[in-house]
N, C-alpha and C positions, 0 to 999 in steps of 0.2 A: 221550538221543541217544548211540550209541556217538563215543567218544574214538575220536579216527586219527591214529592211528603209523603214520614209512616208516620201512622197514627201506632205508637208502640203502647200494648198494651200486657202488665206482664201476667205471667203464671207461677209462678215462683215452686221448685220443689210437687207440682202439680203432677203425677207421671211419674215421676225419679225417686225410685225407692231406693238408688246407690249416694253413699258417699262416696264421693273421690273428691281426694287427701285435701286438696287444694281449695273445694267450697263449696262458699252456702252462698246461696244463693238469693235468701231473702236479706240479707248486707250487701250484696252484687247490686241484685237490683232497688235496692229501697223500698221492692214491696213488703208484704208481712200478711194479708189476705187471701182468703181461696178467692177467687173470682167468679161471675155467674155473665147473668144473659143484662140483666139487666147494669150491669157495669158496664161492658161492651158498649152497649148503645148510648151510656155517660159519655164514658169515651173520650168517642170517636161525631158526637152531635157539637163535643166542650173542644172538639182541636175541626172539625166542618167551618164552628162559626171563630175558632183567630186565623183562617189558613184568610187569606188578602189576594193569589190571584188566583183569576179569576182567571186564566188556564194551565191548568194542573190536573198533572192525575196523581191519583191516591189511595195507600197500599195502607191497611191494615196487618199489624208485624204480630204475634204470639210470640213474644219472650223470655228471658226466663229460666226457663220448667223445659222434660223433653214433653213436648205437647202428645207425641200418638203415643205416651204408654201413661196419659193422662183416662181411667173410663169412659168404653164408645158415648158413652151418653152424654157428659158433660165435653165430651170432645165436639157432640153437635151442636149442642144449647148454646157452642162459646160461636162454631164458622153460621149456624146457619143465625145469630144476632145477624154479625156480618155480612155474611150476604148478604140479608136485607138492601142495603146497602151499595152492595153491589149492582145487586136484579133494579136499585130506580137512576140511579147513575150519578150515587155522589163519591163512589167508590170505586177504582179501578180495579182488586183484586187480594188477595189473601196473600201476606206469608208467615209460617213459620221453622220453633229449630224444633228441633227433637234428634236425639242419641242413632247411629246410627245398625243398636243393635231394634230399633221398635219402626225396624220399615218391613211393609211385606202385600203384598197388593192386593188383600183384600181393605186394605190400610186406605192405600195410594188411587184406591178409584173414589175413597170414600172424599177424599183430600176432592180430586180431583169438581164433585158431583157441588161442591162448594166454595166451587172460582178457585182455589189454592194456587198461587203462581210462580210461590219459589219454596221450599223446604236448605232447610241449611244444614250438615248436618253436624253434628263439635264432634269431629277426631282428636284434636291436641296432637297425639302424635303418631307412627307407623309401626316406628319400633315396639312390638308385641312387651319386650320386658317392661317400655320402660312407662306405658298407658299398664302394667299387671300392677304397678311400684305405686301409684297410681290408684290404684283398685279402681278406674275405670269400668273394670268387670265385662269389654268386650274385647277383640280382639281385630288387627288393620283388616281383617279379612270380610268383618260384619262392612267395616267400609265400602270395599267392594264390592257387594255385593248390592249392602245398598246403593250408591251411587250412582249404578248402570242401571237399577228397577227404575230407581227419580228416572234417570233419562231414556230411555223405557215410556217406559209415559209422560212423556212429558214436560215435564216439567221445570224447571228451575234452578240449577243444585246449586247449593255454596258448599263451604270446607272455610270450616271452621279453628284455624290448629294460635297452637302455645308453645311459647321461646319459655328458658325459663324451666321446662319442669324438675323436675328431682331427678337427677343423674342424667338425666343430658349432653347434649352438647353442643357448639355451635354441627360437629358432620353431621347429629343425626336430623337434627332442624330442616338445614339441607335434603339431607336422605325422606326427610316429611315433604318438604315440598314441590320437588320432583316426583316422588312418586303419589302426592293429591295431584297432578297436572297431568300428565299418565292421562286420570281418571274422570280429567275433562270436568272444573266445573267451571260456571263459568263468575262469580266471588267468588273471597275470600277474604279472612278476621284477620285476622292476628294479632294474637290478647299476650301482651308477657306478664308470665304467674306474680301476682303479688298476693301477701303471707294477710292474709285475712281473718279475724278475731274469731272464734268457733271454731276447728277446723284441726284439720289432723297435724298438717300444717306448719299448724302458730306454733306445736307442743313439737315437730320433728327441729323446726325451727331455731328454738326452747335450747332442746338438747340439742344445739352444732349439728345437727342431722340432720339440715339442710342448710345452705348458704344460697341467699334469693343472690339473680343480676346487680351489680350497677348502673345506670342509665345509663352510662356509657354501654356498656355491655350490653344489653337489652335495646340502645340503639343502633349499634355496631349487627344484632346479627337480623333483627327487627328489615335493614337494608338488604341483605343478603341474600335474605328469602322469597321481598318485593321487587327487585331486582329482577328472580331468576318466574319469577308469574307475572310481571309485566313485557319481561321478555316471550308470555308461550302468550302472552293477551286473556292473559287473567285479568280481573277488574277486582283489587286491593278499594274493598269500600270502607275495610276501622282497621287499623292499629294503636288498639289501646282499649283499656274498659271507657265508659262514660263519666266523668266525673260527675261525686253527685254527695249532700251530704256528705253521704259515706263511706264511697271512692272518694279520697281523696285527702292535701298534705298528711304523713298519719302524729304531722303536730298535731290540726286542730282535736281542739276534742269529744267530735259528733265521728271522731275517725276512725273507721271501722279497719282500717289499712292497718299492718303491725310493721310489713317493715321491706319491701322490691321500689324497680325502679320504678314508682310512682309517682308522676307528671304529668301537669294541670294541661298543657302543648306538647302531648307525645309523640300527636303525630307530625306537628311541623317537627319535631327534632329530627323524628327520622326520614322526612322531606328534604327539610334542609338543609342534611346531610349527604343527601345523593342529586345534590345541584350544586354541590359545594367539590364531591368528587368529579362530576365533571366538569367544572365550570376548571379546579386546581388543577386537569388534565392540562386544558387548552390553555391555559397560562404555559406551561410546562410547556408547554411544543414549539409554543411560539420562539423563534429566531432567533429574538436580539433580548435584549436586558429589557424589561418592561418595569415604569418609574406608577405610570395610572391609562387602569385601563374602562372600556365605560361596554355594562352588561346590557344590549337592552332586551324583554320582553314580555311576555303580555300582564293584562293589568293581576290577573286569576294566581301568577307567576310568585308579582314582586317580594310579597309577605313571606315565602322559604326561602330565593335566590338572595336576600338582609340576611334572614333565618330571626331565632327566636333571638329578640337580646341584639341586634345586629352581630350575633355569632361570627356570621359564614365572615362578614364587611370585616370581622374585628382579627380571626384565622386566617382569610389572608397574604392581610399588614405585616402580622406578626410571623407567616413561615414565608412568604414572600416579598416581602418588600414593596408590597403591590397595594395601591386605595387603588381603592372604585368604584363608578361611579352611572349608580342603576336608573335607566328609564325607561318607560312606560309606550308599549309601541303593540299595538290591537291586529296590526296587520299580521305578526308572527302567531304559528298555532299557540294552545297552553303547554308545556311541557317542551317548548319549544326557547331559543335563541341566541344569539349575532354578538358574538364579544367582537371591541376593536379598539387597538392600541392609542391614547394616551396625548405619551407619549412615555418618554424611553433617558433612561439615564443616558 
């Protein structure tokens, strides 16, 4: 199986006249300049030179703005530059992200022409009240229409949702996940809301109108929706914003994060939390007083089983007075584990 590589090209705020209360794309992407065909070429060349794996699948991804809202000539300029590398066999396909109200048949035909394979929609919530509260300026019906069109034209459909939007509850987020599942995306990203400098949300936070989630709350809510997506065979490809010099610990001098559930290993907290739940359930169902257990897992899962800074091992000891031995076993598929009792009281 070929290893997949992404070449990210950021187009911050190009094509997106809308200012959502939580958004400052220039800060989030770490980019402030508009891109052109030459920038696309230089970026692709740089990444291709640094990819070490000869057997690989490469995708160029336009992130950071509403790509299909950009002037049509600019869209074609950027796509043509990337498509050259598809035609010469160095790149496999193109991925874009955009708003659901910037999708129509004409745009999809143009994207098909330039070998775009994946389209990710910034959905955020399926609750129209919450969308309006954050000034998204589209409805969930726009998401339904765009999603169906994207699938009809045989693109890979992706959705992006947010945890902790203003006035959003855990029930709202579970309902959003359920509503997205009905639209059959192949991939999903989950982003907990961070308060970023220069946004309307920063003003609301400072005025006491918005209270961000704690890390613990964000982890629990992210776990809940991830369970739903995985149970419906939808790949959760990201949980949490990408860490950059700007999107980092609010205590760091260059950080643009004012407040919110920032953590450098947020996805691991979620994944480790899900492993903890599964292991704890198994331990509780063992019909004897357990002192030590051995857990066998694929090497891919060891870090998440142990937890960030051995958090799961510590919690299992504190909660159940159980010592845990973790062993690698490549015969087990990733995501699976075996547990056996080593010692009882």
